[in-house]
N, C-alpha and C positions, 0 to 999 in steps of 0.2 A: 397737330396741325399748325398751331402757332409757332412751335419750335422750327418746323420745316420752313415756314414762311420767313422767319427771321434769318435762318441759315441761308436761304436762297438770296436774301438781301445783303448778305455779307456781314451780318452782325456777329461779333465775337462773343460767345458765352463764357461763363466762368470755367466750365469743365474743359473747353477747348483751349482757353488761355493757359490753364494749368498744365494740361497734357502736351499741347502742341507747341507752346511758346516757352513758358517758364521752365518746364522740365527739360526741354531740348536746348534752349539757348542760354539759360542761366545756371551755371554750375553752382551747386550749393555751397562749395567752399568759398565762393566769392561774396556770398550774402553779407558777411560781417563788414565788408567794405562800404556798404550803404546802410545797413542797420545801425551801425555805430557811427553817429554823426561826427564824433571826434576824428575817427579814421578817415571819413569822407572829406572833412575839412583839410586834413593833412595831405591827402591825395590831390585835392584841388590846388593847394599851394604848390605842390611839386610839379603839377602839369600846367601851371599858369592860368587856371580857371578862377576868375574873381569870385570871392565868397565873403560874407560878413566877417569882419575881424574878430578873432577870438581873444578876449581880454584875459581869460583865465579859466581854470577848471578845478573841480573838487572831486577827489577820489574816495575819501574816507570821512567818517563822522568828525574825526579830529581836524580835518581841513576846513570845517565850517567857520572856524574863527578867522580864517584868512579872507573871508568874503568882504568885510568892510574895507580891507586894504585894496582888494582887487577893484572895487568900484569907487574908491576915493577919487574925487575930482571928475567923476563921470555922472552926469545927471540922467542920461538915458542909456538903458541897457536891457538885454533880454536874458532871462534865466530859463534853461531848458534841459530836460533829461537827454543824455547822449544816445540812449536806446529807446526813446519814446516813440509813440505813433499817434496819428490823429490829432495832434495838437495838445494832447493831455499833458498836464504838468508844466506848461509854458507860462511864464509870467513876464509881462512887458512893463517896464518901469519908466516913469517920467521924471523922477527926482527923488531925493532923500535928504533928510536933515534930522540930527539929534535922535537917531535910532528909529525914525519913522520913514517908511518907504511908500512912495505914491505910485500906484498903478496907472496905466494909461486910461483906465475907466474913471479915475479920480478917487478910487478907494484907497484909504490909508492902511498900511500893514505895519504892525509893530515888528521889532527885531525878533522877539520871541516867536511870533507866528511865522515869520520868514524862515528862521532857523529850523522850526518844526517842519516846514515844507521842504527845505533842503535835505533834512534827515530822511523824510519819507521818500524823496526822490532817490537818494543814495541807497536806501533799503529796497528799491525796486518797485515802488508803488505804481510807477508809470511806464516801466520798461516792458519790452516784449518778453513774455514768459515769466514776468515777475522776478527776474534775476537781479542781483545787486547791480547798481548803475553808477554812473558818474554825472556830475552837474557841469554844464557849460554856461559861461557868462560871456556874452558876445555883443557886438555892435547892434544897436537897434536901427533897423532900416527906416529911413524917412522916405515914404513912397512918393513916386512921381505923381504930380497933380493930374495927369491924364485920366486917372480913375476916381478923382475926387467926387464927382457927381453920381457915381454908381457904386459907392462903397460905404459901409457903415463901420466906423471906428478902426477896424484892423487893417492889416496889410494885404492887399490883393496879391495873388501869385499866379504865374503862368505855368501851366503843366504842358509839357511836350512829351509825347510818346515817341521813343526812339527805337527803331528796329534795325539791328545789324549796323548801327551807326547812322541810319537815315531818319531824319525827322518824318514821322508818319501822320501825326494829327496833333492839334493844339487847341487849348482853351485857356481862358483866364478865369480864376475862381475869385468871386467877389464876396467879401464878408457882408453879413446882414445882422439885423437886430436879433433874429432868431438863432443865428450861429454864434452870438455873443462876440462878434468881431473876429471870428476865426474863418479862415478861407478853407473850410472843410464842407464838402457837399453833403456828407452824411449828417452834419449838424445844422444844415439849413442854409449854407452859402449858395450863391447862384453861380452856375457854370455857363460861360459864354464862349461859343466857338470862335476861333480865329482862323481866317483864311491863311494857310501856310505861305502862299505866294506873295501876299500883300501885307500881312500883319494887321489886317483890318477885322474888327469884330463883326459877327453876323447875328446869330440867334442865341437865345439863352434857355437854360433849363433850371427849374426850381422844384425839388422833390419829384423829379421825373416828368414834370409838366412844362411844356414850352411856354416861355414868357418873353415879352419884348421890352418890359420896363423893370427897373429895380424895385423890389417890394417896399423899400423904406423911403427912397428918394423920388421915385416916379420917373427918373431919367431914363431915356432910351438906351438900350444896351448895344444896339447895332451901330455900325458906322464909326467906331472909335479906332483911330490909328495908333497902334502900339509903337512907341519910339524905339529906335535902334533894333528893328526887327531882324535884320540880317545878322547882326552881332548875336542876338538871342539864339537864332537858329544854329549858328556856328558853335556857340557855347554848348548847346544841347547835343549836337553831333559829336563834339570832342569828348563828351562824357562816356562814350563807348570805349575809347582808348583808356580813359581814366579808370574804368571798372572792369572791362572785359565782359560785361553783361550784354547779351544780345537783345533782350527785351526789357526796356527800362523806362521809368517815368522820371523826367527831369523837372524839378520845380525851381523856377527863377523868379526873382523879385526885381522891381525897378526902383532903384534909389535915386532921388533927385540930384544928389551930388556925385555918386559913384557909378551910376548907370546900372546895367544888368548885373545881378549877383546870383550865383547858384546857391539856393537855400538848402536843398537836400535832394537825395535820389531815392528811388523806390524800385525794388526788384520785383514787386508784385502790384503794378499800377492797376487802379480800378477801371471799370468799363463804362462809366457814365459819360465819358468824353464822347462816346458814340451818339448818345442821346442829344448832347449839346450840339454836335455837328449835324445831326439829322442824317447820319450815314454810318453804315457798318465799316469797320476798319479792315476787314479781311481782304477786300479788293486791293487796298493800298499795300498791304503786306505782301501780297502776291506780286505786285508790280516791282516792289523792292527786291524780292527774291530773284526775279528775272535779271535785274541790273547789277546786283551786288557783286557777282563774279569773284575776282581775287581781292576785292577790298580797296575801292578807290579812297582817296584822301577825304578829309572832312569837307573841304571846299567843294569838291566834286559831288559829294553826297548831298550837301545842301542845295547845290544847283539842280540836281536831279529832282529832289522833292519839290522845289519851287516850281519847276516846269510841269511835273507830273500831277501835282495835287492842287492846281490852281482852281479856286472857286470864287470868282469875282462877284457872283450873284449873291445877294443876301437871302438866306433861307427863310 
């Protein structure tokens, strides 16, 4: 009974997502383009999609000794597994001196402990499937102050679901104390819907419950205008050409100096974005199917989504 009601309301379930979208529109041979963040970053550079600068990478245990040289002269940087997921294995640094490395939380890490973490990452502790991995060292995003009042410690990110190159639904994921500063809904971050037409936040969700205020700061979640929204929409749309994936989650961060940056891509985006928006996504996907035709350009796709999915009312 509940399943039928949700289906009638256009709510996409995991089985339908897997069978009707991922299996149909996402060829498996394309998955490495998004699962391997080093390959994603290379594609972004080739297609002119802005992304955080890569300072260097490590491929073997022997490469670990190169790490101090890579970060020399850089106070802030991020260390992450190239094939990680869910934010696991990511370390964000604020500075270092005399073999001591300071995390953004203020915790001090010794070189021996950091080298151990790098070795574990290379051995696949955080990778999809536990396979040997690589380590990325990249630019640390300094997030735009628009989200200062509704974020705890970490970097908020914007998730846009893109179907056949059309932005279909969007939200911003806001770190909390419970999520340990990570923008991951499954770890306790808040998801807040964004009106695709205006770039304005509406309602939020925390652990599947609708919320109107950030749990740590108490600030209102709705009514925030996301800067450079049209640029963000166009960037998300262009990731279709970048990967060839027809059903895609695009994660974008707002840097105070560099503007929108593509953080990573997901070939199997989650479904909680529907809860945040208070709307099933199936109806939007059907509208896109009617219009997609022979494949309009990115600008035309963004214009369609902006007009078709306008929700100026706050839910």
